[in-house]
N, CA, C and O of each residue as an XYZ file, in Angstrom:
480
protein
N     -10.270     19.293     75.957
C      -9.056     19.144     76.088
C      -8.764     18.665     77.803
O      -9.230     19.161     78.829
N      -7.750     17.440     77.613
C      -7.095     16.821     79.118
C      -5.791     17.699     79.527
O      -5.191     18.371     78.688
N      -5.434     17.640     80.789
C      -4.361     18.197     81.336
C      -4.260     16.859     82.053
O      -5.061     15.929     82.141
N      -2.940     17.054     82.578
C      -1.906     16.228     83.102
C      -2.229     16.707     84.665
O      -2.440     17.883     84.964
N      -2.232     15.506     85.695
C      -2.513     15.884     86.882
C      -1.774     17.454     87.703
O      -0.561     17.509     87.903
N      -2.609     18.489     88.053
C      -1.786     19.496     88.767
C      -1.050     20.488     87.637
O       0.021     21.056     87.850
N      -1.639     20.570     86.684
C      -1.364     21.180     85.445
C      -2.570     21.927     85.321
O      -3.580     21.225     85.333
N      -2.732     23.033     85.217
C      -3.883     24.120     84.645
C      -3.962     24.231     83.406
O      -2.856     24.509     82.940
N      -5.061     24.110     82.342
C      -5.276     24.426     81.026
C      -5.180     25.649     80.955
O      -5.773     26.392     81.737
N      -4.158     26.207     79.683
C      -4.231     27.364     79.292
C      -4.699     27.729     78.017
O      -4.967     26.719     77.365
N      -4.865     28.587     77.514
C      -5.267     29.082     76.087
C      -3.829     30.148     75.491
O      -3.547     31.169     76.118
N      -3.186     29.809     74.475
C      -2.337     31.094     73.864
C      -2.959     31.025     72.800
O      -2.745     29.970     72.204
N      -3.825     31.889     72.177
C      -4.402     31.828     70.880
C      -4.452     33.028     70.597
O      -4.799     33.870     71.425
N      -4.024     33.387     69.058
C      -4.279     34.500     68.394
C      -4.753     35.290     67.414
O      -3.748     35.588     66.769
N      -5.776     35.858     66.870
C      -6.244     36.209     65.846
C      -5.969     37.525     65.618
O      -6.634     38.315     66.287
N      -5.103     38.017     64.791
C      -4.415     39.281     64.133
C      -5.165     39.726     62.864
O      -5.196     38.852     61.998
N      -5.672     40.687     62.607
C      -6.139     41.112     61.736
C      -5.412     42.648     60.815
O      -5.803     43.773     61.127
N      -4.613     42.489     59.977
C      -4.035     44.272     59.996
C      -3.209     43.730     58.760
O      -3.134     42.551     58.413
N      -2.564     44.894     58.124
C      -1.839     44.771     56.839
C      -0.157     44.733     57.109
O       0.596     45.120     58.003
N      -0.039     44.132     55.981
C       1.460     43.719     56.381
C       2.230     44.773     55.906
O       1.951     45.380     54.872
N       3.506     45.100     56.850
C       3.665     46.435     56.589
C       4.988     46.142     56.416
O       5.509     47.203     56.073
N       5.890     45.207     56.470
C       6.820     45.107     55.997
C       7.488     43.719     55.205
O       7.381     42.629     55.768
N       7.944     43.790     54.325
C       8.543     43.005     53.341
C       9.076     41.757     54.360
O       9.318     41.963     55.550
N       9.212     40.528     53.760
C       9.214     39.442     54.764
C      10.438     38.914     54.600
O      10.673     38.838     53.394
N      11.739     38.329     55.558
C      12.585     38.246     55.709
C      12.703     36.653     56.010
O      12.372     36.127     57.072
N      13.309     35.897     54.725
C      13.487     34.695     55.023
C      14.892     34.002     55.496
O      15.970     34.354     55.018
N      14.769     33.031     56.436
C      16.171     32.657     56.885
C      16.200     30.900     57.135
O      15.217     30.275     57.533
N      17.415     30.336     56.839
C      17.501     29.029     57.654
C      18.192     28.935     58.461
O      19.326     29.416     58.455
N      17.637     28.219     59.468
C      18.147     28.207     60.739
C      19.149     27.222     60.960
O      18.985     26.187     60.313
N      20.206     27.276     61.751
C      20.960     25.988     62.227
C      20.906     24.772     61.798
O      21.791     24.098     61.271
N      19.161     24.355     62.198
C      18.515     23.091     62.576
C      18.213     22.802     60.795
O      17.852     21.702     60.376
N      18.423     23.916     59.972
C      17.632     23.703     58.344
C      16.524     23.862     58.432
O      15.853     23.359     57.531
N      15.916     24.490     59.342
C      14.459     25.135     59.402
C      14.669     26.622     58.586
O      15.557     27.464     58.447
N      12.911     26.327     58.027
C      13.144     27.705     56.969
C      12.000     28.475     57.704
O      10.909     27.937     57.892
N      12.293     29.822     58.137
C      11.823     30.983     59.095
C      11.354     32.270     58.298
O      12.041     32.758     57.401
N      10.434     32.653     58.597
C      10.053     33.891     57.544
C       9.352     34.659     58.506
O       8.638     34.045     59.298
N       9.430     35.934     58.581
C       9.497     37.043     59.779
C       8.982     38.387     58.768
O       9.611     38.674     57.749
N       7.640     39.222     59.254
C       7.652     40.156     58.976
C       6.594     40.793     59.888
O       6.203     40.135     60.851
N       6.078     42.072     59.655
C       5.357     42.909     60.925
C       3.494     43.159     60.179
O       3.045     43.306     59.042
N       3.114     43.115     61.066
C       1.969     43.291     60.553
C       1.048     44.589     61.290
O       0.748     44.325     62.454
N       0.783     45.322     61.021
C       0.168     46.850     61.692
C      -1.168     46.759     61.620
O      -1.799     46.648     60.570
N      -1.765     46.813     63.044
C      -3.233     46.978     63.421
C      -3.504     48.514     63.756
O      -2.527     49.171     64.115
N      -4.760     49.151     63.667
C      -5.269     50.044     64.062
C      -6.676     49.775     65.655
O      -7.820     49.321     65.616
N      -5.973     50.224     66.649
C      -6.399     50.075     67.637
C      -7.287     51.480     68.730
O      -6.757     52.561     68.471
N      -7.957     51.563     69.356
C      -8.524     52.819     69.904
C      -7.351     54.093     70.454
O      -7.441     55.320     70.466
N      -6.168     53.072     70.915
C      -4.599     53.448     71.439
C      -3.839     54.147     70.023
O      -3.057     55.093     69.920
N      -4.312     53.430     69.231
C      -3.551     53.951     67.862
C      -3.088     52.818     67.177
O      -3.591     51.705     67.338
N      -2.026     53.082     66.315
C      -0.967     52.211     65.523
C      -0.440     51.251     66.380
O       0.116     51.541     67.440
N      -0.616     49.947     65.902
C       0.495     48.602     66.517
C       1.018     48.154     65.751
O       0.341     48.028     64.731
N       2.310     47.683     65.673
C       2.955     47.090     64.988
C       3.649     45.647     65.722
O       4.381     45.660     66.712
N       3.188     44.366     64.919
C       3.209     43.177     65.712
C       4.062     42.259     65.040
O       3.449     41.820     64.066
N       5.261     41.748     65.129
C       6.345     40.874     64.591
C       5.632     39.382     64.386
O       5.064     38.826     65.326
N       5.714     38.849     63.182
C       5.101     37.681     63.115
C       5.687     36.898     62.805
O       6.399     37.412     61.943
N       6.134     35.185     62.942
C       7.469     34.287     62.227
C       6.144     32.971     61.804
O       5.182     32.463     62.380
N       6.770     32.866     60.570
C       6.173     31.619     59.741
C       7.068     30.625     59.644
O       8.153     30.651     59.064
N       6.510     29.652     60.304
C       7.644     28.502     60.022
C       7.494     27.655     59.108
O       6.349     27.530     58.674
N       8.695     26.720     58.463
C       8.500     26.086     56.960
C       8.087     27.202     55.884
O       7.485     28.275     55.836
N       8.678     26.429     55.165
C       8.221     27.144     53.504
C       6.598     27.003     53.195
O       6.065     25.897     53.100
N       5.891     28.221     53.053
C       4.968     28.379     53.248
C       4.520     29.738     52.323
O       5.181     30.718     52.667
N       3.792     29.954     51.503
C       3.522     31.242     50.650
C       3.763     32.478     51.461
O       3.036     32.445     52.453
N       4.636     33.748     51.412
C       4.808     34.721     52.373
C       3.939     35.905     51.798
O       4.318     36.325     50.705
N       2.850     36.503     52.350
C       2.088     37.595     52.236
C       2.869     38.792     51.861
O       3.792     39.179     52.578
N       2.499     39.464     50.637
C       3.441     40.578     50.331
C       2.921     41.900     50.801
O       1.707     42.096     50.846
N       3.811     42.842     51.163
C       4.074     43.980     51.766
C       2.417     44.377     51.440
O       1.916     43.983     50.386
N       1.607     45.191     52.433
C       0.298     45.926     51.716
C      -0.531     45.160     51.574
O      -1.642     45.677     51.689
N      -0.550     43.777     51.303
C      -1.923     43.206     51.855
C      -2.552     42.816     53.532
O      -1.913     42.624     54.566
N      -3.730     42.802     53.339
C      -4.437     42.695     54.460
C      -4.345     41.605     54.423
O      -4.279     41.031     53.336
N      -4.295     40.716     55.979
C      -4.438     39.638     56.232
C      -5.134     38.850     57.532
O      -5.378     39.697     58.392
N      -5.466     37.746     57.890
C      -5.722     37.602     59.179
C      -5.001     36.355     59.393
O      -5.023     35.341     58.695
N      -4.176     36.654     60.774
C      -3.222     36.082     61.177
C      -3.818     34.282     62.385
O      -4.158     34.655     63.508
N      -3.864     33.605     62.310
C      -4.310     32.466     63.115
C      -3.067     32.205     63.937
O      -2.181     31.752     63.212
N      -2.727     32.323     65.088
C      -1.071     31.896     65.614
C      -1.099     31.741     67.159
O      -2.068     32.064     67.847
N      -0.188     31.328     67.535
C      -0.091     32.001     69.313
C       1.153     32.669     69.468
O       1.994     32.773     68.575
N       1.238     33.063     70.471
C       2.305     33.977     70.977
C       3.348     33.224     72.133
O       3.164     32.718     73.241
N       4.784     33.483     71.062
C       6.053     32.631     71.739
C       7.068     34.078     72.207
O       7.240     35.052     71.474
N       7.480     33.955     73.188
C       8.940     34.338     73.925
C      10.298     33.836     73.211
O      10.747     32.916     73.893
N      10.997     34.055     72.261
C      11.911     33.593     71.737
C      13.189     33.904     72.088
O      13.387     35.106     72.261
N      14.133     33.155     72.246
C      15.313     33.543     72.920
C      16.774     33.226     71.730
O      16.948     32.212     71.054
N      17.430     34.151     71.781
C      18.804     33.658     70.607
C      19.852     34.535     71.052
O      19.654     35.315     71.984
N      21.170     34.449     70.335
C      22.481     34.448     71.064
C      22.757     35.877     69.932
O      23.023     35.628     68.756
N      22.680     37.109     70.337
C      23.654     38.290     69.324
C      24.595     38.147     69.912
O      24.497     38.167     71.139
N      25.739     37.970     69.369
C      26.896     38.228     69.842
C      27.180     37.459     71.142
O      26.985     36.244     71.183
N      27.630     38.131     72.187
C      28.071     37.697     73.338
C      26.872     37.671     74.411
O      27.119     37.299     75.559
N      25.882     37.971     74.129
C      24.741     38.316     74.810
C      23.393     37.395     74.209
O      23.238     36.926     73.082
N      22.435     37.325     75.489
C      21.258     36.489     75.003
C      20.285     37.320     74.994
O      20.016     37.902     76.045
N      19.412     37.613     73.631
C      18.212     38.392     74.067
C      17.150     37.753     73.603
O      17.239     36.605     73.166
N      15.828     38.539     73.652
C      14.772     37.653     73.088
C      13.608     38.402     72.399
O      13.718     39.628     72.415
N      12.646     37.951     71.870
C      11.816     38.334     71.147
C      10.170     38.154     71.477
O      10.241     36.936     71.643
N       9.647     38.262     71.558
C       7.859     38.018     71.628
C       7.507     38.313     70.309
O       7.750     39.451     69.907
N       6.973     37.497     69.548
C       6.606     37.215     68.295
C       5.255     36.441     68.512
O       5.047     35.847     69.570
N       4.126     36.467     67.240
C       3.237     35.771     66.803
C       3.549     34.415     66.035
O       4.028     34.646     64.924
N       3.454     33.505     66.229
C       3.723     32.472     65.435
C       2.642     31.803     64.790
O       1.691     31.436     65.480
N       2.657     31.583     63.505
C       1.233     31.785     62.606
C       0.925     29.545     62.590
O       1.726     28.633     62.386
N       0.066     29.543     62.772
C      -0.636     28.434     61.940
C      -1.119     28.792     60.649
O      -0.909     28.032     59.704
N      -1.672     29.740     60.514
C      -2.281     30.290     59.309
C      -2.438     31.753     58.666
O      -3.048     32.616     59.298
N      -1.963     31.988     57.587
C      -1.841     33.452     57.260
C      -2.710     33.542     56.060
O      -2.261     33.133     54.989
N      -4.398     34.239     56.155
C      -4.950     34.097     54.963
C      -5.234     35.368     54.274
O      -5.713     36.108     55.134
N      -5.200     35.720     53.632
C      -5.908     37.202     52.517
C      -6.986     37.232     53.124
O      -7.567     36.216     53.506
N      -7.521     38.756     53.345
C      -8.571     38.683     53.873
C      -9.847     38.816     52.953
O     -11.052     38.841     53.203
N      -8.927     38.911     51.503
C     -10.258     38.935     50.258
C     -11.093     37.535     49.927
O     -12.064     37.373     49.188
N     -10.299     36.505     50.813
C     -10.810     35.377     51.321
C     -11.623     34.548     52.357
O     -11.360     33.565     53.049
N     -12.983     35.534     52.146
C     -13.618     35.852     53.590
C     -14.173     34.621     54.569
O     -14.131     34.461     55.789
N     -14.691     33.856     53.518
C     -15.074     32.265     53.824
C     -14.162     31.859     54.921
O     -14.398     31.705     56.119
N     -12.874     31.697     54.121
C     -11.793     30.554     54.928
C     -11.413     31.602     55.778
O     -11.355     31.001     56.851
N     -11.111     32.785     56.023
C     -11.009     33.627     57.570
C     -12.300     33.516     58.062
O     -11.980     33.463     59.249
N     -13.776     33.424     58.079
C     -14.549     32.851     59.119
C     -14.103     31.649     59.082
O     -13.915     31.294     60.245
N     -13.794     30.711     58.245
C     -13.517     29.433     59.352
C     -12.416     29.270     60.020
O     -12.299     28.416     60.899
N     -11.540     30.036     59.684
C     -10.608     30.137     60.700
C     -10.752     30.726     62.048
O     -10.132     30.318     63.031
N     -11.542     31.637     62.052
C     -11.590     32.372     63.432
C     -12.640     31.413     64.072
O     -12.721     31.358     65.299
N     -13.660     30.455     63.063
C     -15.078     29.774     64.015
C     -13.824     28.603     64.642
O     -14.272     27.970     65.598
N     -12.736     28.320     64.362
C     -12.260     27.065     64.537
C     -11.650     27.289     66.083
O     -11.688     26.528     67.049
N     -10.990     28.825     65.921
C     -10.491     29.303     67.503
C     -11.361     29.245     68.337
O     -11.196     28.796     69.472
N     -12.787     29.856     67.721
C     -13.528     29.845     68.809
C     -13.880     28.808     69.941
O     -14.035     28.731     71.160
N     -13.918     27.863     68.491
C     -14.936     26.491     69.349
C     -13.517     25.745     70.585
O     -13.674     25.202     71.679
N     -12.062     26.069     69.707
C     -11.004     25.728     71.003
C     -11.381     26.584     72.288
O     -11.235     26.032     73.379
N     -11.847     27.872     72.247
C     -12.071     28.633     73.815
C     -13.230     27.849     74.584
O     -13.160     27.522     75.769
N     -14.619     27.524     73.484
C     -15.495     26.625     74.276
C     -15.098     25.770     74.727
O     -15.655     25.450     75.776
N     -14.095     25.006     74.320
C     -14.307     23.751     74.769
C     -13.561     24.243     76.690
O     -13.880     23.683     77.739
N     -12.777     25.163     76.556
C     -12.447     25.403     78.243
C     -13.437     25.665     79.318
O     -13.149     25.745     80.512
N     -14.988     25.834     78.653
C     -15.935     26.695     79.763
C     -17.163     25.369     80.083
O     -18.089     25.561     80.871
């Protein structure tokens, strides 16, 4: 990875494994783009964690209760709600893979790890 002079290279990568806990809501934005959003639940040492996930474009949306691996990045999105500007932090997907596809999950996670190794 190369950076512009004076700009540090950073990494914004997410590997999230958990269960789809809400039915996806699909909407069309003003610019015509299709966006689907749903929540993934993971269990950590600190308990249950719910993570909002966003998929851009027309993709197959996972069903509720499906175990998935999500590869993506974290984004803070700003939007208008009435007269206020609000924000939401979410994981934007590049891939959503059912965990039953173990070889595909392994390859996706390997690609993420390879991207990290280029920084070292």
